[in-house]
C-alpha positions as CSV (number, residue, x, y, z in Angstrom):
1,M,133.4,128.7,102.5
2,G,130.7,129.1,105.1
3,A,127.0,128.2,105.0
4,F,126.0,131.5,103.3
5,G,128.5,131.1,100.4
6,E,127.8,127.3,100.1
7,I,124.1,127.9,99.5
8,L,124.8,130.5,96.8
9,Y,127.3,128.2,95.1
10,S,125.2,125.0,95.3
11,R,122.1,126.9,94.0
12,R,124.0,128.2,91.0
13,M,125.4,124.7,90.3
14,E,121.9,123.2,90.6
15,L,120.6,125.7,88.0
16,G,123.7,125.0,85.8
17,Y,125.0,128.5,85.4
18,T,128.7,129.5,85.1
19,L,130.1,132.7,86.6
20,E,130.2,134.2,83.1
21,Q,126.5,133.5,82.5
22,V,125.5,135.0,85.9
23,E,127.7,138.1,85.2
24,E,125.9,138.6,81.8
25,E,122.4,138.1,83.3
26,T,122.8,140.1,86.5
27,K,125.4,142.7,85.4
28,I,127.4,141.9,88.5
29,R,131.1,141.3,87.9
30,K,132.0,137.7,88.3
31,Y,134.8,138.8,90.6
32,Y,132.2,140.0,93.1
33,I,130.0,136.9,92.6
34,Q,132.9,134.6,93.4
35,A,133.8,136.8,96.5
36,L,130.2,136.3,97.8
37,E,130.3,132.6,97.3
38,E,133.7,132.4,99.0
39,E,132.5,134.8,101.7
40,N,135.5,137.1,100.9
41,F,133.6,140.2,102.0
42,A,136.8,142.3,102.1
43,A,136.9,142.2,98.3
44,L,133.4,143.8,97.9
45,P,132.7,147.5,97.3
46,A,130.9,149.8,99.6
47,K,128.1,148.5,101.8
48,V,125.3,150.0,99.8
49,Y,126.6,148.4,96.5
50,A,127.4,145.1,98.2
51,V,123.9,144.7,99.7
52,G,122.4,145.5,96.3
53,F,124.6,142.8,94.7
54,V,123.4,140.3,97.3
55,R,119.7,141.1,96.7
56,R,120.1,141.0,92.9
57,Y,122.0,137.7,93.0
58,A,119.6,136.0,95.4
59,R,116.6,137.1,93.3
60,F,118.3,135.6,90.2
61,L,118.8,132.3,92.0
62,G,115.2,132.2,93.2
63,L,116.1,132.7,96.9
64,N,114.5,135.0,99.5
65,E,116.4,138.3,98.8
66,E,115.3,140.0,102.0
67,E,116.5,137.1,104.2
68,A,119.7,136.8,102.1
69,A,120.5,140.6,102.5
70,A,119.8,140.4,106.3
71,W,122.1,137.4,106.7
72,F,124.8,139.1,104.7
73,K,124.7,142.3,106.7
74,E,124.9,140.2,110.0
75,M,128.1,138.6,108.8
76,A,129.8,141.3,106.8
77,Y,128.9,144.4,109.0
78,E,128.2,142.8,112.4
79,E,130.6,145.1,114.3
80,E,129.3,148.2,112.5
81,E,125.6,147.4,113.3
82,T,126.3,146.5,117.0
83,L,128.4,149.6,117.7
84,G,126.9,151.7,120.5
85,E,124.3,149.1,121.5
86,E,124.5,147.9,125.1
87,A,123.0,144.5,124.8
88,L,121.6,142.5,121.9
89,P,119.9,139.1,121.9
90,V,121.9,136.3,120.5
91,R,121.2,135.7,116.8
92,E,120.2,132.3,115.7
93,N,122.8,130.5,113.4
94,R,121.4,130.5,109.9
95,T,121.8,127.4,107.8
96,S,119.5,128.0,104.9
97,L,117.8,130.5,102.6
98,N,114.1,130.0,101.8
99,L,113.0,130.0,98.2
100,K,110.7,133.0,98.1
101,I,108.5,131.8,101.1
102,P,106.7,134.5,103.2
103,L,108.1,134.6,106.7
104,E,104.7,134.7,108.4
105,R,102.4,131.9,107.4
106,V,99.9,129.6,109.2
107,P,101.4,126.1,109.2
108,V,99.7,123.9,106.7
109,K,99.7,120.9,109.2
110,N,97.6,122.9,111.6
111,I,95.0,123.6,108.9
112,A,95.0,120.0,107.8
113,A,94.6,118.8,111.5
114,G,91.6,121.2,111.9
115,I,89.9,119.9,108.8
116,I,90.4,116.3,109.8
117,F,89.0,117.0,113.3
118,L,85.9,118.8,111.9
119,F,85.3,115.9,109.5
120,L,85.5,113.3,112.3
121,A,83.2,115.4,114.5
122,L,80.5,115.6,111.7
123,W,80.8,111.9,111.0
124,A,80.5,110.9,114.7
125,G,77.5,113.2,115.1
126,K,75.8,111.7,112.1
127,Y,76.5,108.1,113.3
128,L,75.1,108.9,116.8
129,V,71.9,110.4,115.4
130,G,71.3,107.4,113.2
131,Y,72.0,105.0,116.1
132,M,69.6,106.8,118.5
133,S,66.8,106.8,115.8
134,A,67.2,103.1,115.3
135,R,66.9,102.5,119.0
136,V,63.7,104.5,119.2
137,Q,62.1,102.5,116.4
138,E,63.0,99.3,118.1
139,D,61.4,100.4,121.4
140,K,58.0,101.2,119.9
141,P,55.4,98.4,120.5
142,G,54.6,96.6,117.3
143,S,51.0,95.7,116.3
144,T,50.7,91.9,116.1
145,V,47.7,90.2,114.5
146,T,46.6,87.0,116.2
147,E,44.3,84.7,114.4
148,T,41.6,83.1,116.6
149,T,39.5,80.1,115.8
150,P,35.8,80.8,116.2
151,P,34.1,78.8,118.9
152,G,32.4,75.6,117.8
153,T,34.6,75.1,114.7
154,P,36.3,71.7,114.9
155,A,40.0,71.6,114.5
156,V,41.2,70.3,111.2
157,E,43.2,67.1,111.5
158,P,46.4,67.0,109.5
159,E,46.4,64.8,106.5
160,T,48.3,61.6,106.7
161,P,51.0,61.6,104.0
162,A,50.8,58.9,101.4
163,P,53.5,56.2,101.5
164,K,56.3,56.9,99.1
165,P,56.8,54.3,96.4
166,T,59.8,52.0,96.8
167,P,62.3,52.8,94.0
168,R,63.3,49.9,91.8
169,P,67.0,48.9,91.8
170,P,68.7,50.0,88.5
171,E,69.4,47.3,86.0
172,P,73.0,46.3,85.7
173,V,74.8,47.7,82.6
174,P,77.1,45.4,80.8
175,P,80.7,46.7,80.7
176,S,81.5,48.4,77.4
177,T,84.1,46.7,75.3
178,P,86.6,49.1,73.8
179,E,86.4,49.3,70.0
180,K,89.2,47.7,68.2
181,Q,91.2,49.8,65.8
182,P,91.5,48.3,62.3
183,A,94.8,46.7,61.5
184,G,97.3,49.1,60.1
185,Q,95.6,52.2,61.5
186,Q,97.9,54.3,63.7
187,Q,96.9,56.0,66.9
188,P,96.8,59.8,66.7
189,A,99.9,61.5,68.0
190,P,99.5,63.4,71.3
191,A,99.4,67.2,71.0
192,P,102.8,68.9,71.7
193,V,103.2,70.5,75.1
194,Q,103.8,74.2,74.8
195,Q,106.8,75.3,76.9
196,P,106.3,78.5,79.0
197,E,108.1,81.6,77.6
198,K,111.1,82.6,79.6
199,P,110.9,86.0,81.2
200,V,112.8,88.8,79.4
201,T,115.6,90.2,81.6
202,T,117.1,93.6,81.0
203,R,120.8,94.0,81.7
204,K,121.8,96.7,84.1
205,I,124.9,99.0,83.8
206,T,127.2,100.4,86.4
207,V,128.4,104.0,86.2
208,Q,131.3,105.1,88.5
209,L,132.2,108.7,89.0
210,S,135.6,109.7,90.5
211,A,136.0,113.4,91.4
212,T,139.3,115.1,90.7
213,D,138.1,118.6,91.4
214,R,135.3,120.1,93.5
215,S,132.1,119.9,91.4
216,W,128.3,119.9,91.7
217,V,126.8,116.5,90.6
218,S,123.2,115.4,89.9
219,V,122.3,111.8,88.9
220,F,119.0,110.1,87.8
221,V,118.7,106.3,87.7
222,D,115.8,104.8,85.6
223,G,114.0,108.2,85.7
224,E,114.2,108.6,89.5
225,H,116.4,111.2,91.2
226,A,119.2,109.3,92.9
227,F,121.8,111.9,94.0
228,S,122.4,115.7,94.0
229,G,125.2,117.4,95.8
230,I,128.9,118.6,95.7
231,M,131.7,116.0,95.3
232,E,135.1,116.8,96.7
233,P,138.4,115.7,95.1
234,N,139.3,112.0,95.5
235,E,135.6,111.2,96.3
236,E,134.0,108.3,94.4
237,T,130.4,107.2,93.9
238,E,128.7,104.4,91.9
239,F,125.2,104.0,90.5
240,Q,123.6,100.9,88.9
241,G,120.4,100.7,86.7
242,E,119.1,100.2,83.2
243,K,119.3,104.0,82.3
244,I,121.6,106.5,84.1
245,T,121.7,110.2,83.4
246,L,124.6,112.5,84.6
247,N,124.6,116.3,85.2
248,L,128.0,117.9,86.1
249,G,128.5,121.5,87.1
250,T,132.1,121.1,86.0
251,A,132.5,118.5,83.2
252,G,136.3,118.3,83.7
253,G,135.9,117.8,87.5
254,G,135.6,114.0,87.4
255,M,136.3,110.9,85.5
256,V,133.5,108.5,84.4
257,S,133.7,104.7,84.0
258,V,130.9,102.5,82.6
259,D,131.0,98.8,83.4
260,G,134.7,99.1,84.2
261,R,135.5,100.9,81.0
262,N,137.2,104.3,81.7
263,L,135.7,107.1,79.6
264,G,137.9,109.8,81.2
265,Y,136.6,113.4,81.4
266,L,133.4,114.2,79.6
267,G,134.4,117.9,79.1
268,G,136.6,120.7,80.0
269,P,137.0,122.4,83.4
270,S,134.8,125.4,82.4
271,Q,132.1,123.3,80.7
272,V,128.7,122.2,82.1
273,L,127.5,118.7,81.3
274,N,123.8,118.3,81.0
275,N,121.7,115.1,80.6
276,K,124.5,112.7,79.6
277,T,122.6,109.3,79.5
278,F,124.1,105.8,79.6
279,T,122.1,102.6,78.7
280,A,122.9,98.9,78.5
281,S,122.4,99.0,74.7
282,Q,125.3,101.5,74.2
């Protein structure tokens, strides 16, 4: 299986569709769908029908049908399209199909960079104008009022401060004698010290998945997406958390163990397992 078929297969597994479900929705025989995913182009019908199947299947999966059809024709009918042409530019190796994204679009990062540059320019201009205005105000001569003493007026001598009274030393206070408790009266018991509450700890679980057949797998740990991809036979993976949710394109394609306890297969080879959740309370 090459990159073209791998993308079709992975996208179908991600959406959780079986070959029978795709056949019913698209009216394309599952034999041809499987041939496209395995890139067995010799098993497909005539070119006009095969290209139509590719467009319809890509549209159903939410992929760019024009790009998918062009890529398919490059691989399946390359000799036919290049017959009679003297020289052709080397095609770029395709590795992905866009999800209905227009081929010509101004990069968002360029727009964002332009907006940020414009904002900085406006801010710098505003700051420069404010700074220059403040300097002009500081350079203007200020009017100062100077009080002058009329001629012939004698200067007023400062008053001599009155001497401060000497404070009297405080009288000694006799030491207080603690009151005696009456005989037979008990001292009040001290208040009990409240111990701090111990933090509540939540136990985590460990889920191990051992693949016995090729299958698409998606895992969420504590509500966060932890893994999504295709597991090959004899491949193993392990996840740990308080809440673990499994999604398997082939329920019978792998064995599941929880905290060392083997649960075996969670379904048959043709079944799809959706949102199987494991928690520590189970």
